[in-house]
N, CA and C of each residue as an Amber inpcrd file, in Angstrom:
protein
   306
  92.2770000 -96.8460000 137.0140000  92.6510000 -98.1010000 137.8150000
  92.4850000 -97.6350000 139.1450000  92.6530000 -98.5690000 139.7600000
  92.6350000 -98.0810000 141.6780000  94.2760000 -97.6720000 142.1170000
  94.4260000 -96.8510000 142.9460000  95.9730000 -96.8490000 143.0740000
  96.1230000 -95.7240000 144.3900000  96.9940000 -95.2520000 144.4930000
  97.5280000 -94.2920000 145.3340000  98.4200000 -92.7970000 145.0470000
  97.8540000 -91.7940000 145.1510000  98.5590000 -90.5120000 145.0290000
  99.5380000 -89.9380000 146.1640000 100.6170000 -89.9890000 146.1950000
 101.3460000 -89.2940000 146.7450000 101.6660000 -87.8280000 146.5940000
 102.0430000 -87.3620000 147.4340000 102.1860000 -85.6670000 147.2130000
 103.2600000 -85.1650000 148.1830000 104.0590000 -86.1360000 149.0350000
 104.8200000 -85.8800000 150.0260000 106.1700000 -86.9540000 149.5140000
 107.3610000 -86.7220000 148.7280000 108.2720000 -87.0520000 148.3490000
 109.3240000 -86.7460000 148.0220000 110.5710000 -87.1150000 147.6720000
 111.9720000 -86.4310000 147.4830000 112.2430000 -87.1140000 145.8440000
 113.0510000 -86.3860000 145.1670000 113.6540000 -86.6710000 143.9530000
 115.0960000 -86.5380000 143.9950000 115.1870000 -87.5360000 143.5230000
 117.3000000 -87.3380000 143.8250000 117.9160000 -87.1140000 142.0100000
 118.6420000 -86.1010000 142.3270000 119.3630000 -85.4320000 141.1580000
 120.7030000 -85.4680000 141.5690000 121.4210000 -86.6250000 141.1890000
 123.0930000 -86.5040000 141.4150000 122.9650000 -87.0970000 142.9000000
 123.6740000 -86.4770000 143.8060000 124.0780000 -86.5990000 145.0170000
 122.9390000 -85.7790000 145.6710000 122.0040000 -85.4130000 145.3400000
 120.8250000 -84.0370000 146.1130000 119.6780000 -84.7470000 146.3120000
 119.4260000 -84.5180000 147.6110000 117.5640000 -85.0350000 147.5220000
 116.6680000 -83.9300000 147.3690000 115.8900000 -83.9450000 146.6750000
 115.2120000 -82.5470000 146.6400000 114.0180000 -83.0170000 146.9760000
 113.1880000 -81.9710000 147.3040000 111.6520000 -82.0310000 147.8130000
 110.9450000 -82.0740000 146.7720000 109.7780000 -82.3290000 147.0940000
 108.7160000 -82.0280000 145.6950000 108.3000000 -80.8600000 145.2830000
 107.4670000 -80.5150000 144.3960000 107.3800000 -79.2270000 144.4090000
 105.7090000 -79.2330000 144.4700000 105.0380000 -78.5650000 145.2130000
 103.7870000 -78.7590000 145.3490000 102.9860000 -78.9770000 144.4800000
 103.1110000 -78.4800000 143.1020000 102.1360000 -78.7100000 141.9000000
 102.1480000 -80.5540000 141.4820000 103.0020000 -81.2130000 142.2910000
 103.5580000 -82.8100000 141.6380000 102.9410000 -83.9050000 142.4350000
 102.7090000 -84.6370000 141.9310000 102.3820000 -85.6860000 142.5850000
 103.1170000 -87.2640000 142.0990000 102.7710000 -88.5070000 142.7990000
 103.3780000 -89.5770000 142.1000000 102.0300000 -90.6930000 142.4260000
 101.8120000 -91.9060000 141.3980000 100.8260000 -92.6030000 141.7700000
 101.4960000 -93.8080000 141.2980000 101.1550000 -94.9500000 141.8560000
 101.2850000 -96.1870000 142.0450000 100.2050000 -96.3760000 141.6680000
 100.2520000 -98.0530000 141.1460000  98.8360000 -98.9340000 141.6310000
  99.4340000-100.2500000 141.2950000  98.9240000-100.9400000 142.8130000
  98.8060000-102.3770000 142.7800000  98.8710000-103.1030000 141.4110000
  97.8770000-102.7240000 140.5740000  97.7110000-103.6830000 139.1160000
  98.6480000-103.3860000 138.1650000  99.6770000-102.4390000 138.3100000
 100.6590000-102.0930000 137.5350000 102.0300000-101.9290000 138.5070000
 102.5890000-102.9660000 138.9400000 103.0420000-103.0220000 140.2630000
 105.1500000-102.1580000 139.5080000 105.5900000-102.5370000 138.1420000
 106.6060000-101.9670000 137.7110000 106.4070000-101.0440000 137.0670000
 105.2040000 -99.6210000 137.5970000 105.5350000 -98.7050000 137.1590000
 104.8110000 -97.4930000 137.9570000 105.5860000 -96.3530000 137.8070000
 105.0060000 -95.0660000 138.7170000 105.0510000 -93.9440000 137.7290000
 104.0110000 -93.1280000 137.7020000 103.5440000 -91.6590000 137.0770000
 103.9230000 -90.7620000 137.9970000 105.1370000 -89.7920000 137.8150000
 104.9600000 -88.2110000 138.0150000 104.6250000 -87.2190000 137.6700000
 103.5620000 -86.7750000 137.9120000 102.5240000 -85.5020000 137.1950000
 102.7590000 -84.1820000 137.8760000 103.5640000 -83.1850000 137.2110000
 103.6060000 -81.6480000 137.8930000 102.7710000 -81.1130000 136.9910000
 102.2110000 -79.9500000 137.6080000 101.8400000 -78.7800000 136.8080000
 100.4810000 -78.6920000 137.4090000  99.5320000 -79.3480000 138.4640000
  98.2310000 -79.5280000 138.9380000  98.2700000 -78.2550000 139.8020000
  96.9530000 -77.7240000 139.5320000  96.9070000 -76.6290000 140.5350000
  95.5910000 -77.2860000 141.4860000  95.5100000 -78.7700000 141.3480000
  94.6790000 -79.1810000 142.3550000  95.2370000 -80.2550000 142.2350000
  95.4730000 -81.6070000 143.8150000  96.1270000 -82.5500000 143.8320000
  94.7890000 -83.1120000 144.3890000  94.7440000 -84.4270000 144.2130000
  93.7040000 -85.1800000 144.7430000  94.7710000 -86.5500000 145.5390000
  95.1630000 -86.6390000 147.1210000  96.0850000 -87.1360000 147.3170000
  95.0280000 -88.1540000 148.3600000  95.8420000 -89.2420000 148.0850000
  95.2980000 -90.8190000 148.9680000  95.2880000 -92.0840000 147.7020000
  93.8740000 -92.4140000 148.5380000  93.6710000 -93.5360000 147.4500000
  92.5200000 -93.3580000 146.5750000  92.7760000 -94.0490000 145.1300000
  91.9960000 -93.6070000 144.1880000  91.5080000 -94.7670000 143.3170000
  90.1750000 -94.8460000 142.8660000  89.6350000 -95.9250000 142.4460000
  89.8030000 -95.5810000 140.7730000  89.3110000 -96.4510000 140.1090000
  89.5630000 -96.7020000 138.8450000  88.2000000 -95.6060000 138.1660000
  89.2830000 -94.8250000 137.5420000  88.2860000 -93.7470000 136.8280000
  88.4140000 -92.7120000 137.4500000  88.9680000 -92.2530000 138.8820000
  88.9640000 -91.0680000 139.4920000  90.1810000 -90.3980000 138.7930000
  89.9650000 -89.0810000 138.6670000  91.4160000 -88.3770000 138.3890000
  92.1020000 -88.4120000 139.4810000  93.5450000 -88.0040000 139.0080000
  94.2880000 -87.9660000 140.6740000  94.9570000 -86.0300000 140.3120000
  94.2460000 -85.3740000 139.6120000  94.5450000 -84.0080000 140.1340000
  94.0160000 -83.2070000 139.0070000  94.0300000 -81.5840000 138.8130000
  93.5030000 -80.9930000 137.7150000  94.4000000 -79.9740000 137.2490000
  94.7610000 -79.8830000 135.9760000  95.6990000 -78.8860000 135.5920000
  95.0990000 -77.6440000 134.8100000  95.1170000 -76.7260000 135.0380000
  94.9460000 -75.2440000 134.3360000  95.7360000 -75.0940000 133.2040000
  96.6080000 -75.7280000 132.9330000  97.3540000 -75.3320000 131.6200000
  98.6140000 -76.5160000 130.8990000  99.3830000 -76.2590000 131.0710000
 100.8590000 -77.3540000 131.0720000 100.6930000 -78.2900000 132.3060000
 101.1850000 -79.6530000 131.6750000 101.3570000 -80.7090000 132.9400000
 102.5560000 -81.2540000 131.8060000 103.3930000 -81.8110000 133.0240000
 104.8210000 -82.6440000 132.6830000 104.3340000 -83.6090000 133.6660000
 104.3350000 -85.1830000 132.5260000 104.3770000 -86.1440000 133.0820000
 105.3130000 -87.1690000 132.9630000 105.9400000 -87.9700000 134.0350000
 107.3550000 -89.1230000 133.7310000 106.1520000 -90.5270000 134.0840000
 106.4910000 -90.8730000 133.2900000 106.0080000 -92.3320000 133.2580000
 107.4910000 -93.6190000 133.6800000 107.3780000 -94.2990000 134.8540000
 108.8350000 -94.7180000 134.6950000 108.2630000 -96.2280000 135.0770000
 109.2020000 -97.0720000 134.5650000 108.9450000 -98.7780000 134.3720000
 109.9400000 -99.6320000 135.7510000 110.0770000-100.0620000 136.1310000
 111.1880000-100.6990000 137.1370000 111.3570000-102.0460000 136.2180000
 113.1190000-101.4760000 135.7220000 113.3700000-103.0900000 134.9720000
 114.5280000-103.4550000 135.3130000 114.8000000-104.9090000 135.3330000
 116.0030000-105.6120000 136.2850000 116.1930000-106.1760000 135.1740000
 117.9950000-106.0810000 135.1780000 118.4440000-106.4380000 134.5130000
 118.3420000-108.1820000 134.1620000 117.9230000-109.1850000 133.4580000
 117.9350000-110.2980000 133.3690000 119.2160000-111.2470000 134.5290000
 120.3610000-110.5760000 134.3060000 121.5860000-111.0360000 134.7560000
 121.3080000-111.1680000 136.2550000 120.8050000-110.0300000 136.7800000
 121.0270000-109.4110000 137.8070000 120.0650000-110.2590000 139.2110000
 120.6980000-110.6770000 140.2180000 120.0280000-111.6790000 141.4260000
 119.2530000-111.2460000 142.3240000 119.1860000-109.8380000 142.3120000
 118.4080000-109.1940000 143.4680000 117.6250000-108.1530000 142.9960000
 117.0070000-107.1690000 143.4570000 116.1220000-106.0110000 143.2770000
 117.1660000-104.9440000 143.4190000 118.2530000-104.8900000 144.1900000
 119.3860000-103.9190000 143.8030000 119.9830000-103.6130000 142.3570000
 119.6500000-104.3580000 141.6630000 120.0140000-104.1640000 139.8610000
 118.8900000-103.4290000 139.6490000 117.7410000-103.1820000 139.8180000
 116.6250000-102.8090000 139.1410000 116.8250000-101.2810000 138.8740000
 116.6140000-100.3920000 137.8690000 116.5010000 -99.4160000 137.4050000
 115.3810000 -98.9320000 137.4320000 114.7850000 -97.4200000 137.2190000
 113.3390000 -96.7550000 136.9520000 113.7190000 -96.4910000 135.2450000
 113.3040000 -96.9120000 133.8980000 113.3060000 -96.7270000 133.1940000
 111.9340000 -95.6040000 132.8130000 112.7510000 -94.1680000 131.7990000
 111.4880000 -93.5760000 131.2380000 110.6420000 -94.1310000 130.1710000
 109.3430000 -94.3570000 130.1830000 108.1490000 -94.7500000 129.2920000
 107.3340000 -93.6490000 128.7760000 107.2050000 -93.4670000 127.3580000
 106.3680000 -92.6060000 126.7570000 104.9510000 -92.7950000 127.2750000
 104.0400000 -92.1800000 128.3620000 102.8420000 -92.4400000 128.1670000
 101.8340000 -92.2700000 126.9760000 100.6810000 -93.4760000 126.8350000
  99.8230000 -93.1420000 125.8780000  98.5060000 -91.6890000 126.3220000
  98.0860000 -91.1490000 125.1730000  97.0790000 -89.9310000 125.3250000
  96.4370000 -90.4020000 126.3100000  95.6680000 -91.7220000 126.0390000
  94.6900000 -91.8830000 126.7110000  94.4410000 -92.3700000 128.0650000
  95.6320000 -92.7620000 128.6330000  96.0690000 -93.1020000 130.0400000
  96.1240000 -91.5590000 130.5480000  96.9410000 -90.0530000 130.0040000
  96.6340000 -88.8940000 130.3710000  95.2880000 -88.8560000 130.4730000
  94.3830000 -89.0370000 129.5350000  93.5330000 -88.2170000 130.0590000
  92.2040000 -88.6970000 130.6440000  92.9160000 -90.2310000 131.4190000
  91.6340000 -90.5050000 132.1560000  92.3310000 -90.4930000 133.4720000
  93.6330000 -89.8180000 133.6890000  94.2890000 -89.5540000 134.8840000
  94.5740000 -88.2090000 135.6400000  93.9940000 -86.9140000 134.7770000
  93.7880000 -85.6360000 134.9220000  93.2660000 -85.3290000 134.3720000
  92.1150000 -84.3430000 135.3410000  91.0300000 -83.8550000 135.0180000
  91.1840000 -82.4370000 134.1840000  91.3790000 -82.1320000 133.3750000
  91.5610000 -80.7980000 132.2490000  90.8700000 -79.7760000 132.8040000
  89.5200000 -79.5020000 133.3210000  89.0250000 -78.6730000 133.5310000
  88.9930000 -78.1950000 135.0330000  88.6570000 -76.4040000 134.5840000
  89.2990000 -75.4550000 135.9160000  87.8640000 -75.3820000 136.5690000
């Protein structure tokens, strides 16, 4: 799917803001606005706009992927009540997103 690959971001851990690692990216797509993917372990990152079928990076070995889904409590009245929840990505999704060749 079309989307955007970002390499400059921070992660919140407890009360701290931690800069991203140089082998990590965030991928988002307007086609799936409630999902965000973080991939780490990339030896090459393809930043910026990507079209459907283009990889977001290349890995030479281990890859760590977090797929987050934005969920809002049905009783909540605003986006402030939304939270990001980890979901397991499918192998097909990973194969399309990452180029495993060196």
